[in-house]
N, C-alpha and C positions, 0 to 999 in steps of 0.2 A: 604245350611247345611254345617257345619265344615266337613272337611275331617279328616281321622284316626289320622294323628299327631296332627293337630289343637285341635280334640277333646281331645285327651289325655293330650295336654298341658292344656287345660281348665281345666280339671278335677284335674291333679296334682296340677297345679297352685294354684287353689282354696283351695286345703288341705294343701300345703305348706304355704300359705298367712295365713290362720287361724292358723294353728299350730303355725307359728313364732310369731302372735299375741298374742296368750295365754302364750307363753314362756316368751317374752320380757315384756309384761305388768305385768305378774305374778312376776318376778323378780324384775322389777323397784318398786312395790308397796312393795314387801318385804323389799327391801333396804332402801325406805323411811321410812317404820315403824321402821328399825331397826337403823339408823343413823340420820335421818333428824329430825328438830324440829317440832312439830305438836301442834296446837292450843287445840286439844282434841284427844289422841291418841285412846281412846276407841271407839269414832265415827269413827276416821280414819280407824281402823282395820275393824270395820263392813262394811263401805263403800268399802274398797279395797276387802274384802273377798266376798262381794255380787258382785262386777263388775267381779272379776275373775271368779266367778262362772256362772255369766251371759255369760261372753266370752268363756267359754267352752259350755255351752248349745247352745250358738249362733252357735259355730263351728259344733257341732253335727246335728243341725237343716239343715245348710246350706249343709253339707254333705250327710246326709242321709234322710233329709225330703223331703216330697213331693213337687210339683211345686207351690201349694199354700202356703204352709209353707215358702218356700224360697222366696216368692213375699214379704211377711209381715215382715219377720225377719230382714231385713236391715233397715226398719223403726222403729223396737223395739230398733235397736242396736243404731241408731241415737239418739233416747230418752235417751237410758242408757249413752250414751258419754255425752249428753247434761246434764244429771243429776249429773254426777261427777264434771263436770265443775262448777255447781250451788252449789256443796257442798264445794267449795274451802274455804268458811269462817270457817270451822270446820276440814279441812283436809290438808289446807297447811298454813305454815307460811310464810308470806312475808319476803324474806331475799336474798339481792342480791349476797351474798356468797353461796347460798344453791344450786345454779345451776339449772338445768332444774327439773320442780318437776315432781312426778309421774304422776300428773294429764296431764301435757303438753305431756309426753312420751306416755300416754295411748292415748291421742287425737290425736298426731302425726302417731302411728301405726294405728289406725283407718283407717285415711284417706289414708295413705301410701298403707294399704291391700284393700282398697274399689274397685280399679279398677278391681280384680280377682272376685269382687262379684257382681258389678253392672255396668251399661252402663255409657257412659260419661256424659249425661245430669243429670243422678241421682247422679253421682259424684260431679259435680258442685253446685248441690243444696244442698247436704248432707254437702259438705265442708263450704258453704257460711253459713247454718244454725249453724253448730259446731261453726264456728269462732265467729259468733255473740253471740251466749251463752257463750262461753268462756270469751269474754270481758265483758259480764253482771257479770258473775261469779266473774271475777277477780276485776271488779269495786267495787263489794259488799265486797269482802274480803280486798281488799287493795286500796281505792279510791285515784287515782292520783300516786300511787306508783309504785314499781317495777315490780308487776305481770302485770300490764297494759302497757306492753311494745308495742308499735306501730309497731315495726317489727315482733311481733310473727305472726299476721294476714296473712300479705303477704308471710311470708315464710312457713306457714302452707299450704296455696294456692298453693305456689310454689312446695312444696313436694308433694301435690296430683297430680299436673300437671306432674311433672318428673316422678312419679310412674305411672300414666296413660300412658306417653310415653315409658316406659320402658315394659308396659304391651302390647302396640301396636307394638312395635319394635319386640318383641319376637313373639307375636301372627301372625305378618306379615310374620316372618321368616317361622313360621309351615306352613302357606298358601304357601308359595313358595315351601316348601320341599313336600307339598301335591302335588302340580302340576308337580313338577319335578318326583316325585315317580309315579304318575299317567301316566306321558308321557313314563317313564321307562317301568312300567309294562305292558302298552298296547303294547310295543315293544317286551318285553319278552314274553308276552302271545301270540302275533303273530308268534314269531320265534319258541315257543314252540308247539304250534298248527301244526305249519308246520312240524316241526321234527318229533311230534308224528304220524301225518298222513304218514309221508315218513316211519316212524319205522313199523307203522301198515302194510303198503303197503307190505314193505321187509318182515315182519314175517309172512303175509298172503301168499306171493309167496312162502316164505320157508315153510309153512305148506301145500301148494300145493304139492310142489315138494316131502314132506315126507309123504304125505298121499293119496291124490286122484290121484296124477300123478303117485305114486309109485304103487298104485293098479292098475290103468288102464295100466301102463307100463306091469304089470306082466301078465295082461291078453292079451295085446298086443303082448307079447312075446312068448305066448302060453305055460306059464308055467302052467296054469290049462286048463285042457282039458273038465271039465264038471262043473255044479254047485256045489259048495262045501258050507256046513254050514259056514266055517270059512271065507269063502270070502264074503259071506252076511254079518256077523258081521262085518268084516274090512270095506265093504262099507258102513255099518251104522254109524261106528264110523267116518269114512272120512267125511260123510255128516254133521255127528253133529260138526265137527272140522271146516268144511267151514263155517257155520252159526256162530260159536263163535270166530273164528280168526280174530285178530286184535283188538276185542273190549274191551280189559282189559288193555290198556295201561297205566293206571294211577291207583293209589290207592295201597295197600299193599295185598300181596298174600303168603299164606303160602306154601313155596317150597316142604316140606317133602310131604303131601298128593298128589301134583302133579307128584313127582317121583314115589312114590307107585303105582299110577294109572297107570303110562307109564309102569312101572315092571310087572304089573298084566297082560297086553296086549302082552307080549312077550314070545316066547317059551323057554327063558333062565330062570333058577332058579338063583335068586338073594339073596345074603347074604348083610347085611346091618352094616353100621359104620355111624351112623347119629344121629343128635339130634331129639328130639320129635317134635320140632317145629323151623321154621326158616322163619321169615317174610322178604319179599323183596319187591321192587316195581314190579307190575305184569309184566310189560314187561321183567324185568330181570329173574324173576321167570319162566315166560314161555319160554324164550330163553334158559336157562339152562335145564328145563324140556325136551323140544324137542332136544336139543344137546344130552341128555343122551339117549333119544328114538333112535336117528340115532346110536349111540355108541353101543347099546343093540341090534338093528337091524344088525349092522355089526358083532357083536359077533355071532349071530344066522346064518348068511350067510356064514361067512368066518373064523371064528376062530376054526372050529373044536372041540367045546366044549359046552356043554349046560349049563355051570356054569359062573357066573361073580360076583365080588363084587361092591358094590356102596358107596362110602365113601362121606361123606358131612362134610366140616369144616367151621366154621366161626371165623376168628380172629380179627373181629371187623371193618375192614377197609377192607377185601377181602374174599369173598364167593367162596369155591372151592368144585366142584363135581368132583369126580374120577369114572370112570368105568374101573375096571381092570380084565383080564382074563387070563388063564394059557393056552391058545391054541396055535395054530402052529405059530402066528406072521407073521411079514412081514416086509419087508425094505421099510420105508416110502420113502426114497430118490427115489424109482424106481415107485412112483404114479405120473402119469402126472399132473401138475398144473391145466389142464383144466378138471380134471375128477370131478364129482359133488359129489359122494356121501362123500368123506372126506372133501376135500378141501372147497366145497361151503357149505355143511349142517352143518359143524362142525365148521371149521376155521373161515370162513367169516360170519358165524351167530354171533360167540361171537364178532368178531371184529366190525359189525354193532351196538352191544349193549354196546360198550366200555370195553368188556371183551377179553379174550383170550382163544385159545384152543391149547393144546400141545399134541402131539401124539407120544409117546415112544414105541417102538416096534422092537424086533428082531426074524429073523426066528427062532423057536423052543422055544422062551422064553416069549410068550404070548405078550399081548398089555394092556397098559395103556392110556385111554384119559383122559386128565385133563382140565377141563373147569373152568374159574376163572372168576368173575364178582365182580368190584369194588362197595362196598356200596358209594351210592350218599352221599358228604359231605355237611354239612348243610350251606346253602349261603343265605344271605340276599340281593343279588342281588346288593349290594352297597349302599341300602337304610339307613343302619346305618351311613355312612359317610356322605350321603347328608344330614339326620336329624341332625346328631351333627354339621356340618359345618353351616347349617342355623341358629340353636339355637345358637350357640357361636357367629356367625356374628351379629345377631339380638340384642343378650344381650350386644355385646361389644359396638356397636353404641350406645344402651341405656345408658351403663355406661360412655360412652365418653360425651353425651349429660348432664347426670347429673354431672360428674365432671366440665365441661366448664360453667354449669349454676352455680354450688357452687362457682366455683373461680371468676367469673366475676360479677355474679349478688348479691352475699352474701359477698364474702371475700374483693373484691376490695372496695366496698364503706366503709366497716368497716375501712379497711387499711388506706384509704384516708382522714376519718374524725377523726381518733385516733392518730394524730401525737405526742399528748403530752405523749403518752404511750409508745413510742419507743425511744431509746437512738439515732438512726439515721433511717431516712426514707428509705435512699438506700438499705441497705441490705434485707429491707421488699420487696421493688420494685423488687430487683434481685430475691429474693426466688419466690415470686409471679409469675414473667416472666418466670423462670425457669421451674415452676411446669406446666404453660400453655403450655410451649414449649414441654416438655414431653409428655403431653395430646395430641397435636398436632401431635407428631411423632406417637404416637399409632393410631390416625386417619388416617395419610397418609398409614401406614402400612395395617390397615384394609381395606382402600379404594382399595389400590394395591393388596389385598389377598397375602401379604407377611409376614410371621411370623418374629417376632424379633430374635427369637433364642436367642444365648448368649448376644446379646445386651440388653436384657430385664434385665439381672443381673447389667449391668452397668448403665443402666437408673435408676434402683433402688436404686443402692449407690448414685447416685447423688440426688434422690428424700430425701434420709436420710440426706445428707449434706445440701440441701437447707431448710429442715426442722430445723435442727439444727442452720443454720444460722440467720433464722427467729426469732426462739425463743432467742437466744443469743441476739439479738436487741431489745428485750421487756424488760421494766424495770420491777423488780422483784414483784412489787406490782400489776401489771397488768397481770402477767402471769396467764394461764388457764383462763382468764376472755375472755370477747366479742371481746376485742382488739387483744387477741392472736389468730388470725384467723388461723393459721397454725398448732394449737395444735391437732386438728383431722382431718382437711381437707387436710392436706399432705397425708393423708392415701387412699384418693381417685386415686391419680395416681398410688399408689401402686397397687390397686384394678384393675386397667387397666392392668397393666404389668403381674399380675401373676395369673389373674383369669383363665386362660386356664389350670392351672398346678394343682397340689394337693391342696386341700383345707388346709391341715396341714403346707404346707409351707406359704400360703397367711395370716393364721392365727397368725403364727410365726412371720411373717413379720410386719404385723400390731402391734402386741404385742410389739415388738422390738421399733416400732416408738413410740409409746405411752410412754413406759417406760422410753425412751430416753428423751423425753419431760419432763415427770414427774421427771425425775432425775435432768434436768437442773434446773426446778423449786424448787425441795427440795434442791439443793445447795445453792440456793438463799437466803432460810431460810423463805420467804414469798410467797404469791399467792394471787390472786384475788378471789378464792373460798376455802371454807372448803374441808375437806375429803370427806364428803358426797356430797358436791356440785360438786367436780371434778368427782367423781364417776357417779353421774346422768349425768353430762354433757357429759362424755366420752361415756356412756352406750347409750345415746340418739344417738349419731354419729355412734359409733362403731356397733351398732346392725344394723343400716341401710348397712354399709358396709359389714358387715358379710353376711347380706341377700343377697347380690349380690353374694359373693362367692359361699353361699349354693345354690342358684339358678342355678349357673353355674354347680355344681356338680350334683344337682337334673335333669336338662337337659341332661348331659352326660349320667347319668343312664337311663333317660327316652328314650333317642335315641336307646338304646339296646333294651328295651322291646316293644318300638313302632315298629321298624324295623321287630322284630321278628313277632309281631301280624299282620303287613301289609303284611308280607311275607306269612304268614300262609293263610291269607285272600286271597292273590293272588293265591296261590297255589289252594285253593278251587275254587275260580272262573275259573282258568285255567283248572283244573280237569274237570269242569262241561261243559266248552266249548269243551274241547278234546273230553269227551264222546259224546257229541252232533255230532262232526265232524265225530268221527269215526262210530258212529252209521249209519250216512248217507253214509260213505264210504263204510262199510259192507254191507249195503242195496244194493247199487249200484254193488259191486262185484258179490253177490248172484243173482241179475238180470241178470248180464253178464254172468254166468254160467248157468242160467236156460234152454238155449236152447241146451246146448253142455254137459258139464260135468254132472250136475246134473241128466238128464233122464239116462245117462249111469250108475252112481251109484245107482239111485233108481232102474233101471232095476237088477243090479246085487244083490242089498240088498234084493229084493223080490223073486229073483230067477227068473224072467221072461225073462232074458237075459242069453243065453248060451255061456258061455266064450270059447267054442270049435268052434263056428259059426265064418267062416272066415270073415263075414261082421262085426261082433261085434269085432273080433280082429282088423280090420283096423280101426273101429270107435274109439276104446281104444286107439290104437297106435297112430293115429292122434291128438286125445285130448291130451295124454300125452306128445306128442313133442310140442303142442302147450304150454302147462303149463311150461314145461322145458325150452321153449325157453323165457318165460316171465321171469322166475327165472334167466336164463343167463344173459337177457339183463337188469336187474334190476340194477345192481352196476355202469353202465355206465364206463367199463374200456376204455383204450385208442382206441382200434377198436371194438367198441360195435357191429358194424354189422358182422365181421368175427366171433366175439366171439357168438354170437346168432347161427349162421350158424353151428358152430363147435358142438354146444348143439344138432342140428337137425342131424348132421353127426353121432355123438355118437349114437343117439337112432336109427338111421337106421342099424349102424353096428351090435347093440345088436339084431336087427332083422335077422341078417344073411347076410346083403347087404354089399358088397364091395364099399366104396365111394372114389373117387378121388377128392381131394379137392385142389383147388389152388387159391390164392390171388395174384393179381396184382396191382402194380399202387398205387397211393396216394389218399385216399378218405376223404372227409371233414366229419366234425362232423354233423351227420344227425340229424333231430329231431325225437325223438321215433315213431310218427305216420308214417314218411317216411320209417323208418326202418322196420315198420310192414308190410307196403304195399310191400317192396322188399322181405321180407323173407318169406311171406305168402306161395307164389307160391311154393316155393322150400321146405318149410316144409311139405306141403299137397303131393308133389311128393315123397319125401323121404320116407314119412309115409306108403305109399302104394307101394314102389319100390321092384322089385324083381331082384336077380342077382347082375348086376354091374352098378353103377351110377357115373356120373361126375358132379362135382359141382364146378363152377368158379365164384369169385367176382373179378371186375376189377374197377378201377378209374382212370379217364383221366380229370384233369382240372375240370371241373363243371359237370361231367357226373359220374355217378356210374351204373354198370350192375351186376345182379345177374341171373346166367342161370345155368340150369340143364338138364342133358340128362340122362333118365332113362327109364326102363320098368315100366310103373306106370299107375295108374288110371288118366283119365283127371281132373285135378283141376276144383273146381266149379267156374262158371263164376262170375267175380267181377269187378264192374265197375273201370275205371281209376281214379286217383284222387291224390291229393297232387304233382302234377308232375310227379307222376310214370306211364308209360303205360307198359302193358303186352301183351305178345302174345304166341301163343302155335301153334307148327309146329309139325307134324307127320310123322314119317318114319317108316313104318311097324308098329310093335308093340310099337316102341320107340318114345317117345315125346321129343322135345325140348322146355323147357320153359324158356320164357326170361322175365325178368323185368328189367326196366331202368328208372333211374331219371335223370332230368336235371335240375340244379338249375338256378337261375338268372344269367344272363350273366355279 
């Protein structure tokens, strides 16, 4: 099955080919009726009108018709083309000065555009039938005369072959673009899934810190002495947050309802300055809403005021949410960098999602927390450049092949057999060799993927000079005729040189080349063709050259739309894949909490657990410490082990335990599972410690040791593993808990 780029190319190519045929055939028929001699002008008008009408109907059927209609329509079209060929006895006057007839132009446009409509075998069969019928009609109209030109059949077949080659070159380029984009999309999808899972994990841990861990910590600290309705409600909200946290990392979410929901569940009275709706990617919206929740919680706990204002702005590139209060304020410089409320919940949360958090406060002047989140920029992942490059490269190679075929297979034989038409043969050979050399220069540049840059203008000037040289060496009575090979074919190297730029520039260059040639013929006072013949002959070649220029423009525009469509489809596929992975991750997290945090929260929510019970307090404190340790170790700082231990120390100090913490030596970067085994005994000890405790972490070579001395409950027995060995020694009511890891020697 064709990929997205190839399919769009086939669809657009079909529309363009049919449209080009309708326009060119219609104009050539109109010019013929207006200027050319006709055996019977009334009959010719009927035939031209009928064929133009059929061409339009055929285009509509091929674009909008069903599969069966598109199967029989080309057969009917071949019959219609054969019909106008057989009508030449009434519609074409044999005249060597008349140039290409409207029938010949219609025939050529039919076979040139067929590659976009039918396959290669059908194209060969249709071309053979049309050529045979053309010679039949030409013989009937002009037996043995000018219409029965033996070179027309081979050239028509060559045009069909060249057009088929152009079609194959561009289609192959589209397939190449599809393969490159598919590989890139796979890599981007894998990276985005990994980033989303990591982001989901971080946001989940942040949610634990802000919700369940905060609630359990409050119980563990003895803030609540008995069951309270508000505590039950908070525990229920925490459970709901655990189940949905991290599950909406993709898609769009309205930020304003999230903020209003946050404000409803705080004791702070909030005033608003915000739009009615503001849609953001779900991860960004959740990050901002949770940051606002933490800021409001800090207002309630520390500001000494019960009012705050939430201000939300969207300037197109940046979304800003501010929480401002007129409370007592504080000095942010005096807040330790490892304190988790302000630094981790606000500043680092926004940093993780690509945003920023700023806290402006002074004692006695209130506090303003500013959270900013950049809107994601539209990005096609480089697909547009891949598609454009592939299209242009394929089209350029096709145009190179066409140009070399025209110069070597058509023009060189005419040049060598028409010596009597030239004042001198050397200028003709020089011009021909120069045009071939220009074509080869373009071929080498294309093969090496090096643009010509400004050199293309010098080469274009050379083409003009060579065309003028060739025309000047043609005898006046032969100019614009078949011997005047450079009259239109010098335009092909111009197409090669200028097809990558603006269409208007190429059209102007081609027009200038033709006008220069016509001007030379007009100054001579005579030519091989009449005015009508010159127009017909020029139109037959120029329409093909302009078609290449228009195809280049269409392909450039198509690259933009295809890249957007491909990227949109990729985002949909990625979103679905991310959703599946996040659902699995969320399920695993809930399962991991099912034996620890969930029972505690469920008990508090239902009122079955008494927050004043010492055992409940110890269990809540231990679980809160474990959650905060996970949050502390998430970002992987330079010394992640000490970082996690400091989180446990802070928890113990909030419980009234005086902790002496010391770190010595140099420690390697330990895998997360090793860190967990090393710090777990210390966390359990500090969660139940009373009085004073001493915590030490040391590193020496390939050995890391964590030890704690405290009056605490014995840690639960856990088997050694991952190179970690643990031991417990008792000295009265004090325990020395030792965990040591030794790496590979």
